[in-house]
TIVO-2410 file (N, C-alpha, C; in nm, 3 decimals):
# residues 65
REC num residu      c1      c2      c3 atome chaine
REC   1      M   0.087  -0.109   0.033     N      A
REC   1      M  -0.019  -0.027  -0.029    CA      A
REC   1      M   0.126   0.116   0.030     C      A
REC   2      E   0.086   0.192  -0.053     N      A
REC   2      E   0.140   0.359  -0.065    CA      A
REC   2      E   0.032   0.415   0.012     C      A
REC   3      T   0.203   0.509   0.126     N      A
REC   3      T   0.162   0.621   0.194    CA      A
REC   3      T   0.116   0.680   0.129     C      A
REC   4      Q   0.032   0.830   0.151     N      A
REC   4      Q  -0.047   0.879   0.152    CA      A
REC   4      Q   0.095   1.036   0.175     C      A
REC   5      V   0.125   1.080   0.112     N      A
REC   5      V   0.201   1.256   0.114    CA      A
REC   5      V   0.149   1.380   0.068     C      A
REC   6      N   0.181   1.443   0.124     N      A
REC   6      N   0.216   1.576   0.105    CA      A
REC   6      N   0.293   1.658   0.007     C      A
REC   7      H   0.265   1.723  -0.082     N      A
REC   7      H   0.435   1.797  -0.144    CA      A
REC   7      H   0.393   1.926  -0.133     C      A
REC   8      Y   0.515   1.965  -0.115     N      A
REC   8      Y   0.559   2.139  -0.104    CA      A
REC   8      Y   0.620   2.161  -0.178     C      A
REC   9      E   0.623   2.324  -0.319     N      A
REC   9      E   0.727   2.336  -0.340    CA      A
REC   9      E   0.790   2.525  -0.226     C      A
REC  10      F   0.897   2.463  -0.333     N      A
REC  10      F   0.929   2.605  -0.210    CA      A
REC  10      F   0.940   2.719  -0.338     C      A
REC  11      I   0.937   2.845  -0.290     N      A
REC  11      I   0.998   2.919  -0.386    CA      A
REC  11      I   1.027   3.068  -0.443     C      A
REC  12      N   1.170   3.095  -0.478     N      A
REC  12      N   1.205   3.225  -0.462    CA      A
REC  12      N   1.119   3.379  -0.508     C      A
REC  13      L   1.120   3.473  -0.391     N      A
REC  13      L   1.026   3.577  -0.454    CA      A
REC  13      L   1.112   3.685  -0.524     C      A
REC  14      Q   1.267   3.708  -0.540     N      A
REC  14      Q   1.312   3.759  -0.636    CA      A
REC  14      Q   1.282   3.704  -0.757     C      A
REC  15      T   1.292   3.619  -0.769     N      A
REC  15      T   1.277   3.509  -0.947    CA      A
REC  15      T   1.114   3.429  -0.986     C      A
REC  16      G   1.075   3.446  -0.847     N      A
REC  16      G   0.943   3.314  -0.887    CA      A
REC  16      G   0.903   3.220  -0.978     C      A
REC  17      N   1.053   3.144  -0.918     N      A
REC  17      N   1.120   3.047  -0.944    CA      A
REC  17      N   1.057   2.899  -0.840     C      A
REC  18      V   1.050   2.815  -0.868     N      A
REC  18      V   1.030   2.705  -0.776    CA      A
REC  18      V   1.211   2.703  -0.762     C      A
REC  19      I   1.226   2.676  -0.681     N      A
REC  19      I   1.346   2.606  -0.664    CA      A
REC  19      I   1.353   2.470  -0.540     C      A
REC  20      A   1.272   2.438  -0.517     N      A
REC  20      A   1.284   2.248  -0.448    CA      A
REC  20      A   1.192   2.217  -0.439     C      A
REC  21      Y   1.156   2.119  -0.408     N      A
REC  21      Y   1.047   2.039  -0.381    CA      A
REC  21      Y   1.063   1.946  -0.297     C      A
REC  22      A   0.932   1.934  -0.170     N      A
REC  22      A   0.956   1.835  -0.025    CA      A
REC  22      A   0.859   1.751  -0.014     C      A
REC  23      S   0.832   1.616  -0.001     N      A
REC  23      S   0.667   1.563   0.019    CA      A
REC  23      S   0.708   1.521   0.165     C      A
REC  24      Y   0.592   1.532   0.207     N      A
REC  24      Y   0.569   1.443   0.409    CA      A
REC  24      Y   0.465   1.378   0.425     C      A
REC  25      P   0.450   1.277   0.495     N      A
REC  25      P   0.291   1.184   0.482    CA      A
REC  25      P   0.239   1.278   0.537     C      A
REC  26      V   0.102   1.259   0.553     N      A
REC  26      V   0.023   1.296   0.597    CA      A
REC  26      V  -0.059   1.311   0.705     C      A
REC  27      D  -0.012   1.164   0.745     N      A
REC  27      D  -0.003   1.137   0.937    CA      A
REC  27      D   0.085   1.209   1.008     C      A
REC  28      I   0.184   1.263   0.971     N      A
REC  28      I   0.333   1.327   1.122    CA      A
REC  28      I   0.204   1.491   1.146     C      A
REC  29      D   0.302   1.516   1.252     N      A
REC  29      D   0.163   1.588   1.332    CA      A
REC  29      D   0.196   1.724   1.276     C      A
REC  30      K   0.060   1.810   1.290     N      A
REC  30      K   0.128   1.951   1.192    CA      A
REC  30      K   0.198   2.038   1.261     C      A
REC  31      A   0.265   2.008   1.358     N      A
REC  31      A   0.337   2.127   1.421    CA      A
REC  31      A   0.509   2.009   1.357     C      A
REC  32      E   0.548   1.923   1.287     N      A
REC  32      E   0.610   1.870   1.334    CA      A
REC  32      E   0.624   1.827   1.142     C      A
REC  33      C   0.542   1.923   1.083     N      A
REC  33      C   0.581   1.935   0.882    CA      A
REC  33      C   0.553   2.056   0.902     C      A
REC  34      L   0.541   2.107   1.015     N      A
REC  34      L   0.522   2.283   1.002    CA      A
REC  34      L   0.715   2.346   0.984     C      A
REC  35      A   0.759   2.253   1.120     N      A
REC  35      A   0.913   2.269   1.199    CA      A
REC  35      A   0.984   2.212   1.027     C      A
REC  36      K   1.027   2.077   0.971     N      A
REC  36      K   1.043   2.040   0.886    CA      A
REC  36      K   1.064   2.109   0.732     C      A
REC  37      L   0.940   2.175   0.677     N      A
REC  37      L   0.901   2.309   0.631    CA      A
REC  37      L   0.995   2.425   0.638     C      A
REC  38      E   1.045   2.468   0.763     N      A
REC  38      E   1.072   2.597   0.754    CA      A
REC  38      E   1.240   2.585   0.824     C      A
REC  39      R   1.245   2.445   0.837     N      A
REC  39      R   1.387   2.394   0.826    CA      A
REC  39      R   1.465   2.350   0.675     C      A
REC  40      K   1.349   2.286   0.569     N      A
REC  40      K   1.403   2.334   0.495    CA      A
REC  40      K   1.415   2.462   0.372     C      A
REC  41      K   1.349   2.525   0.443     N      A
REC  41      K   1.316   2.739   0.355    CA      A
REC  41      K   1.564   2.742   0.430     C      A
REC  42      N   1.495   2.733   0.564     N      A
REC  42      N   1.690   2.822   0.598    CA      A
REC  42      N   1.789   2.710   0.561     C      A
REC  43      E   1.757   2.556   0.480     N      A
REC  43      E   1.824   2.509   0.404    CA      A
REC  43      E   1.890   2.570   0.268     C      A
REC  44      L   1.794   2.585   0.164     N      A
REC  44      L   1.747   2.661   0.112    CA      A
REC  44      L   1.802   2.784   0.010     C      A
REC  45      A   1.754   2.861   0.191     N      A
REC  45      A   1.860   2.994   0.177    CA      A
REC  45      A   1.970   3.019   0.169     C      A
REC  46      T   2.034   2.888   0.302     N      A
REC  46      T   2.178   2.873   0.313    CA      A
REC  46      T   2.269   2.821   0.146     C      A
REC  47      I   2.196   2.762   0.056     N      A
REC  47      I   2.234   2.708  -0.039    CA      A
REC  47      I   2.254   2.818  -0.122     C      A
REC  48      H   2.130   2.845  -0.220     N      A
REC  48      H   2.125   2.958  -0.260    CA      A
REC  48      H   2.157   3.122  -0.246     C      A
REC  49      R   2.181   3.134  -0.111     N      A
REC  49      R   2.297   3.280  -0.034    CA      A
REC  49      R   2.147   3.355  -0.049     C      A
REC  50      V   2.038   3.320  -0.035     N      A
REC  50      V   1.930   3.488  -0.019    CA      A
REC  50      V   1.878   3.440   0.116     C      A
REC  51      N   1.839   3.618   0.101     N      A
REC  51      N   1.751   3.611   0.260    CA      A
REC  51      N   1.605   3.491   0.239     C      A
REC  52      F   1.656   3.407   0.370     N      A
REC  52      F   1.458   3.321   0.444    CA      A
REC  52      F   1.342   3.387   0.380     C      A
REC  53      E   1.352   3.509   0.417     N      A
REC  53      E   1.255   3.573   0.424    CA      A
REC  53      E   1.206   3.594   0.245     C      A
REC  54      L   1.293   3.547   0.153     N      A
REC  54      L   1.286   3.576   0.031    CA      A
REC  54      L   1.224   3.407  -0.066     C      A
REC  55      I   1.220   3.296   0.099     N      A
REC  55      I   1.185   3.215   0.026    CA      A
REC  55      I   1.044   3.153   0.097     C      A
REC  56      Y   0.955   3.116   0.010     N      A
REC  56      Y   0.784   3.084   0.064    CA      A
REC  56      Y   0.790   2.912   0.002     C      A
REC  57      W   0.692   2.859   0.119     N      A
REC  57      W   0.663   2.743   0.078    CA      A
REC  57      W   0.489   2.729   0.038     C      A
REC  58      Q   0.412   2.663  -0.038     N      A
REC  58      Q   0.328   2.637  -0.099    CA      A
REC  58      Q   0.295   2.489  -0.107     C      A
REC  59      E   0.171   2.464  -0.055     N      A
REC  59      E   0.169   2.269  -0.138    CA      A
REC  59      E   0.125   2.290  -0.260     C      A
REC  60      H   0.172   2.204  -0.317     N      A
REC  60      H   0.160   2.171  -0.472    CA      A
REC  60      H   0.051   2.057  -0.496     C      A
REC  61      E  -0.009   2.076  -0.569     N      A
REC  61      E  -0.108   1.964  -0.628    CA      A
REC  61      E  -0.046   1.881  -0.694     C      A
REC  62      H   0.007   1.786  -0.702     N      A
REC  62      H   0.111   1.685  -0.782    CA      A
REC  62      H  -0.068   1.607  -0.871     C      A
REC  63      S  -0.057   1.658  -0.991     N      A
REC  63      S  -0.170   1.662  -1.038    CA      A
REC  63      S  -0.113   1.627  -1.245     C      A
REC  64      I  -0.142   1.477  -1.226     N      A
REC  64      I  -0.138   1.422  -1.394    CA      A
REC  64      I  -0.233   1.495  -1.458     C      A
REC  65      R  -0.144   1.550  -1.606     N      A
REC  65      R  -0.237   1.624  -1.671    CA      A
REC  65      R  -0.181   1.548  -1.795     C      A
***
């Protein structure tokens, strides 16, 4: 059986480009998921050498078209 996951994308506000994706199981605690998203955001800010406030995340709809 396949685990249900929520998909997220991280976007650079300066360029509007998606710079990363992340997926987390739907059954993890909301606070834990938010902590993981913020940790990933800080990691991406360091890697891309931008202020962490210039990166945001949003849920990404994974539909096949």
